[in-house]
N, C-alpha and C positions, 0 to 999 in steps of 0.2 A: 729659584733653583735653576742651575744651568743644566742644559741637556744639549748634546750635539745633534744638529740637524744637518745630515749629510748633503741633502739637496741644496740648501741655501749656502752651506759652506763651499760646496763644489763650484757654484756660480762665481763666488768671489775669488777662488783659487784660479779659475780660468782667466779672469780679468787680470789678476796680479802677475801670473806667469807670462801671458802673452805680451804684456806691456814691457817685459824685460828684454824683448828682442825687437830688432828693426826689420829683419827679413826672414823669410821662411821658404823652405822648399816644399814640394808636395807631400813629403812624408812627415813633416814636422808635427802636424796635428796629431797623428797617431803616436808619434814618439812621446809627446807630452802626455797623452792619455795613458800610455803604458807606464810611464814614470809615476803618474798619480795613482794608478791602480796598485802598482807594486808597493808604494809607500803606504797606501791605505791598508792593504792586506797584511803588511808587516810593520805595524807601528813601533816606533821606538819606545822602549820601556824606560821611563825617566831615570830610575835608579841605576840602570846599566849603560845609559847613553854616555858617549865620550864627546869631546868638542868636535872632532872630525865628523862624527855622526850627525851632529847638528848642522854642520856646514853642508852636508849632502842632502838635506831636506829640500824639497821643491817649494821653498818659501822665499819671500823677498828679504833683503838685508835687514829691514826694520824688525821683523819678527824674529829672525835668527839672532840678532844682537840682544833682544829682550831675553830669549831663551838662554843665551850664553851668560848674561849677567846674573840670572837667577841660578844657573848651574854652578857658578863660582861660589855661591853661598853655601853649597852642600847641605841644603835643607831637606828634611824628610817630609813626605806628604802622605796622608792616609786616604784621601779621596781626590778625584779629579777636580771637583769643585774647589777644594782648598788650593790646589795647584794653580788653577786658572785665576782665582782671586789674587794670589800672590804675584802673578805676572802683571796685573794691572792693565789688561787689554780690554777693548770694547767687545760687544757681543759678537760682531762679525769676525773679529780676529780670534776670539775664543773658539768659534765654530771651526775655523780653519786649522788652528793648532791642534785641537782635539781629534781631528781626523788622523794626524800623523804622530802625535806624542801622547802616550798614556802613562798614568802613574802606576797602574797595575795591568796585567794582561786582560784582554776582554773576557768577561765571564762566560760568554757563549762558547760552546765546543767548536762551532764552525760558523762561518759567515760567508756571504757571497751575493751575487746578483745575476739576474738574467736580463738582457736588454735586447730589444728589437727596434732597429732604426730603419725607416723607409723615407726616401725623398723622391719627389716628382718635379718635373719642369714642363712648361708648355711647349708644344710643337704646332705644326700647321693644323693638324686635326687632333684634338684631345691633348692628353698629357703623356709624358714619357718617363719611365723609371730611370732615375739617375744613380741611385744607390740603394742597396739593401744589405744591412749588416746585422748579424745576430751573434751574440756572444754570451757565454755563461762562464762564470768564474766561481770557484768554491775554495776557500782557504780555511784550514783547521788550526786550532791553537797548538796542536801537536807538531805543526810544521808541514803537514801534508797539503797537497794542492792538486786540483785537476780543473781543466777548462777546455772549451771547444769554441771555435769561431768559424763563421761562414760569411762570405761577402760576394756581391755581384755589382759591378760597375756599369755605367751607362752603355747600352748597346752591346754588352757581352751576351752571346747567345745562350750560354749555360746558366741555369737558374742559380746555382751556387758555383760560380767560377773558381772560387778559392775556398778551401777548407783547411783547417789545421787544428791540432790538439796538443796539449801539454800536460804532463803528469809528474808529480814529485812526491816521494815518500821518505820518511825519516826512520832511523833505527838506532838502537843502543843509546837512548837518551839524547837524541839529536846529534850524536857524533858522526853518524854516517847518513848521507843524503844521496838518494838515487833519483835520476830524472830519465823520463822516456818521452819522446816526441820532440817538440820544438823548444829551443832555448837559445840564449845568448850567453857569452862569456866575457866578463870584464877583467882587464889585466893592466896594471901599471898606468901609464899615461895614455893608453888606448892606441898605440902605434899599430899593433897588429890585431888586437881584439878589443872591441869596445861594446858598451851596453847601449849607448844612445847615438843617434846620427843627426844631430842638429848641424846645419851648415851655416850657423851664425854664432857670433860671439855674444855673450850675455852682457848686460849692463853691470853685472857684478864683476868688476874688473879683476879682482884678485883670484876669484874662483875659476876663471877661464883656463888657467894653467894647472888646475887641480885635477888629477885623474879620477876615474871611477873607483868605487869600492870593489875590490877583487871578489869574484865569485861567479857561480852559475845562476842564471835567472830565467824563470819560465817566460815563454814568449807567446802572446796571443794577439799580436798586432796584425795589421793588414799590409805591411810591407812584405811582398811576396817573395823576396829574394835575400834580404839581409837577416838571415837567421840560420841556425844549425838544426838539423833533424837527425836524431839518433839517440845514443845513450850517454849519460854523463853521471859523474859521482864526485862527492867531496867527502873527505875523512879527516876528523880532528883528533890529534894526539897532543894533549896539553896545549902548548902554544904553537904547534905546527899544524898547518892545513895542507892536505894533499888533494889535488884536483886532477881529474882525467876525463876524457870524453872521446868517443868514436862516432863519427857521423857519416851519413850518405845522403846528400842533398841534391835534388834536381834543380838546375838553374836554366833560366831563359837565356838563349845565346844566339848569335849569328855565326853560321859556319860557311866557310868557302873552301872548297877542295880539301875538306877534312880538317881544316884549321879554324879555331875559334878566333874570329876577328874582334868581337866585343861581346860584353854581357848586355842584356836588355833588362833594365831595372824598373820600367814604368809599371809593370804588373798588369797592363791591359792586354786582353786577348779578344780583339774585335775583328781585325782584318785577317786574311788568310796567312800572311807572313807572320803576324803576331802569334797566331795559333800554332803555326809550324815551329816557332821558336820556343814554345812552352816546354820547359824541362828537357831541352834538347841534349844537354850534357849533364853528367853527374860529377859531383865533387866529394871526395872522401877526405876527411880530416882526422888525424890522430894527434892527440895532445896529452901531455902529462906535465904537472907543475907542482911546486912546493913553495909554501910561504911560511916564514917564521916571524912571529910578532910578539912584542911586549908593550908596555905602556908608553914607550917613547920611540920605538923603532919598528920598522917592518921591512923585510927583505924577501925577495922571491926569485925563483929560477924556473924557466919553462923551456920545453922542447916540443916542437910540432912539425907536422908534415902534411902537405896537401897533394892529393893525386887526382888528376882529371881524366875523364874518359877520352878526351881528344887534346891534342897539343894546342897551346895558347900562343897567339902571335906576339903578345906583349911579354911572354916569358921566353922569347927567342926560340920559339917552336918547341919548347919543352912541355911535357904534360905533368910535371911535378915540381914542387918547391918544398924545401925543408929549412929549418932554422931554429933559433933559440932567442931567449930574451932574459934579461935580468933587470930588476927594478928595486928601488928603495924609497922609503919614506921615513924621515927622521924629525923628531921634535926635541928642541933643546931650548928651554926657557921661552923667550919671545921669538925664537927662530924656528922655522920649519923648512925642510928641504925634501924634494921629491924628484925622481928622474927614472928614465928607462933607456936601455940600450938594446937594440935588436940587431942580430946578425943572421944572414942567410947563406945557404950553401953555394950560391952563385956569386958570392963576393959582395953582394949589396948589404947596406947597413942603414941604420937610423938611430938617432938618439935625441932625447929631450932632457933638459935639466931646469929646475926652477927653485927659487928660494923666496921665502916670505918672512917679513918682520913686522911684529905688531907691538905698539906701545900706546897704551890708553885707547883712544878712539881713532887711531890712525893705523892703517895697514899698508905696507909697501910690498911689492913683489917684482921680481925680474926673472926672465927665463930665456933660454935659447934652444934652437932646434936645427937639425940637419938630417934630411932624408935623401939618400943617394938616388940618382936618376932611375935606376932599375929596381928599387925596392918595391915589393909587391905585398899588399895587405888588403884583401877584399873586405874583410870585416873590421878594419881599423878606422878610427876617426879621431885623430889627435887634433889639437889646435893648429890650424894651418889656413892658408889663404886660398890656394888653388884647389879646385874640386877634383874628385876622383881619388884613386888609391894614394896613400901617403907616400909620395916620392917626389924627387926632383925639386926640392925646396930647401932653402935655408933662411933663417931669420932670428930676430930676437924680439922680446916682448917685455914691456914694463907697465905696471899699473899701480894705482893708489886709490884707497877708499878712506873717506873722512866722515865721521858722524859726530854731530854736536848734541849737547843736551837740550837744545832748543828745537829739535825736530828737523834739523837740516842734515841732509846726506848728499855727499858728492862722490862720484866714482868716475875715474878716467883711466884710459889706457892708450898706449902708443905701440903699434906693431909694425915692424919693418920686415919685408919679405923680398925674396929674390929667387928666381929660377936658377938652377945650377947650370943647365945646358938648355938650348932651344928645343922646342917641341918637335921640330921637323926641319927638313932641308929648306933653306932659304928664309926661315923664320928667325926673328931676333929674340933675345932673352928679355923676359918681362921682370920688372922690379918696381918697388913702390913702398907705400906705407899706408897705414890706417890709424886714425885717432878717433877717440870717442870721449864725450863729456856728458855725464848724466847727473842731474840735480833733482832732488826731491825735497820739498818743504812741506812739513806737516804742521798745521796750526790746530789749535783747540777748537776755535769757533769759526774759522774761515775755511774756504775750500782748499783741499790738498792740491799741490801743484807739482807736475812732473815735466821735466824738460830734458830732451835728449838731442844731441848733435853729433853726427858721425861724418867724417870726411875720409874718402878713399882716393888715393892718387896712384895711377899706374903709368909707368914709362916703359919704353922699349929701347934697346941699345942702338937700333937703327935711327939715325938722326932725323930722317924725313917723316917718321911716324910721330904724330903729336901726342902730347900728354893727355890722358883721360882722367878727368876729375869727377867724382860723384859726391854729392852732399845730401845727407838725409837729416831731416829735422822732424821731431815729434814733440808736441805739447799736449798735455792732458790735464784737465782739472775736473774734480768731482766734488759735489756738495750735497749734503742731506738737507733737502728743502723742508721735509717733515720727517718725523721719526721713521716712517715706513716708505718714504719716497726719496729717491736719489736721482740727481741730474749729473750726467757725465758728458763732457765735451772733449773730443780728440781732434787734433789737427796734425796731419802729416804732410811734409813737402819734400820733394826730391828734385835735385838739379844735376844734370849730366852735361859736361862740356868736353869738347875734343873735336879736332878737325873742323874748327870754325862752326860747330853745331852746338846750339844750346837747347837742350831738351828739358822740359819741366813737367812735374807732376805734383798734384796736391789733392788732399781730401780732407773733409771735415765731417765729423759724425756727432750727432746729438742723440742721446738716449736717456730715457727715464725709466726707473724701476719702481713699481708699486707692489708692496707686499700686504696681503690681507688674508682672511680666512679662506678665500677662494684659491689662493696660491700666489704665484709671482707673475706679474704682468710686466713685460719689457717692451717698450715701443720707441721707435726713433727713426731718424732719417740720415742718409749719407749723401754728400755731394762730392764728386770727384772729377778730376781732369788730368789727363796724361797725354803728352804730345806724341809719345811712341812707347813701345813695350819696354825699351831700356829705361825709361823714366817711370815705370809702373810703381804703384803705391801698394804697400802691404799694410792692412788695417784690421784690427780686431773689431768684430761686430758681435754684440751679445746674442746668444742663441741657445741651442739645446745643451743641457748638462751632459757632460762626458763627450761633447762634440766641440772641438776648439775651432771656432769660426774665424779663420784667418782669410781675409779677402785679398785677392790679387787683382787690383783695379787698373785698367788702362782704357784710354779713350775719354769720352766726355759724357757724363750722365749723372743719375741719382738713384738711390735705393731707399725704399721704405720697408720697415719690418715691424712685425708684431709677434711676440712670443708669449705663450702661456705655459707655465710650468706648475703642475699641481701634484702635491703629495696627498693622494687620495686616502691612504691609511699608512700604518707603520710598514706595510709590505709593498704597496703599489704606488707607482708614480707614473703620471701620464703627461706628456709634453706635446705641444703642437706649435708650429710656426708658419706664418704666411709672409712671404717676402716678394717684393716687386722690384724690378730694375728697368729703368728707362735709359737707353744709350743712344747717342746720336752718331751716325756715320760721319767721319771727319771729311770725307770727300764730297758727299752730296747732302749732308745734314739730315739724312733719312732717319726717322725714329725707329728704334728696335725695342719692343716691349717684351720683357720676360717675367714669368711668374714662377715662384718656387714654393712648394708645399712640403713640409717635413713633419713626420709623426714618430713618436718614440714611446715605447712602453718599457718600464723598468720594474722588475720585481726584486726587492731586497729580502734576503732571508738569512 
């Protein structure tokens, strides 16, 4: 008899998603956690799910293709067990799928969890608190939601430096939804409003150009700046959805002579200057939007305005910006098209368009984009190369995915990018390209193999500035030694060349997972070397559930870790980890020893 074990399913989800990316910024761990939580609290009901809904799940290509193939059969299922058996997946894959896809709505009237996470590291005398994070989320089958989060980072003087809440209520048979507190808004291709803020393209090449599902989403993450705080609503009339929201959000910023020079997005409030920058300015946003959709087409129109308490330097000393957006999504047989066009009152603009074609097990896509130099979108995050607000970039993108019946999957993309104008006086325009090849081979009785190769080339129009090339390589293999014991090996390598400098970084990680009636035990070791921060290595290391342990490794050293995860009862889960890191100073080879202790209590209800 199959039953979903959320703890063990969560562990495998983390592993699966983190291996889909080659680089992360500081916020990516929380972005992934938010995506997982939302998907878990709003599972797809199988009978109502569309193909686009399956594409939006935080699952790998292999599981999504299995779901799509079964969906095409249009079969009806009376129980979750019957559905899982028809998918033909193993127990681990069944646990993962059952978190996000259900045959019928959950029988419980409400569900949720409370989690408390605390981490310490050693210092000269004793240990120092590095993070305390408390979160409670409650989701009702009626569609209502409420939650609260508190966080304190290392060396922040306030016990709860950051607090936030979010509330959602539904009326009129879920036709009207009202939100109070913190939320995000997803629209079109994400040029001006986006739900997630990954700064890396996924190995699922075709989905990189696919925009978010339009809507308002509760926010309980710990990114202290990229969210709205206020009132929001959505209203459904037949096949028309109306959205509106009004917000008043405090933002960390640097002011000089009454002008905002830049936003501070780290979220740290340790030094005096960081504390003085806390919520220094306010941003008011007004937005209204309408979306019409049917089984093969979706179109939308939006108007918005931002008003700031002080003028912004990058808005040419203005304290306001207003504009609009139109987007479309169209499906015609094997073809699908999506795009968005944004216009602003100051004459700036941005647009993206992409097309996808699928035949049997092959999917092709192509897309292009152009964001004018002065386009401003603090809450946007479309596919782009250069960091910051979506602006000053043009490019085109192509991708292909191939899946065979013998467990072989190939994914590749080629992205060409170009700044439209230089960033400042005397600087040259940057242009280049990025390519990726991802291969996964799944055998029945042999270890699964993952191979990822990414190459990024950046040039500048000034002839005497050398070309900079960066190559990232990732190889992973995993094998179940015994039914309850898994061995995983990961190898990452980075090579950076330019200006006659060759910088290298590499890391290898071995981990083993043992599952028994005492819980889950994960232990392993990581060896790493990086000649500079530019050749740093990003590596996933197994750890706490609901904590995505993405390491940023530079220098020379090793890590040893032991994690214990125990589901004490149906309600309580207790997790503990002990990690050590030995790092050698590259100048004098002096050894630096660090210890990390993490504890987490989770109550599911």
